[in-house]
C-alpha positions, 0 to 999 in steps of 0.5 A: 504532504509530508508523504512525498517522494524523497531520495530514502523513501525512493530508496526503501522501495527499491530496497522491498522489491530487490528483496522480492525479486531475491523471493521468486514466490508468490509474495503480499507486501501490506502495511504503513508506508506513508506515502502518498498514492501519487509518488514514484515510491508506490510505483516502484513497490506495484511495479508488475503487482496488484496495488489493491488499494489503488485497483479499488478505487478507495479515497482513503486509508485514513480516519477522520483521526488523522488531522493532516490532508494525506489520505493515504498512507496503508497498502496492500500489494500482491503478486499477480498470481495470488487470486484476490477474494475480497479487499476493502477499507473496513470503515472501523475507527480505532486510530488514524489508520483505517484497517485493511481486510484481504482475503485470498484463495 
């Protein structure tokens, strides 16, 4: 599994959280982080936030075009005060990453 914790990934997650702390406004953090769901790096990112991939119970953010065993790479993480109307991992297959759909109020 290539998407596990290494010191550089943990540091990157800490730097993202430090950046968010310097901008105390509601935040949406979404993208390809190449991290497994069970890593400390993801726990750092979603501490005090809503990890929509985790909360939705989705089984993967990958498509059949991804040949390896890592099931997660992409995340949508939002501040708790953001009202999420809808979130889903879409079934469209245009790359090895499944598209994420987020609708907020």
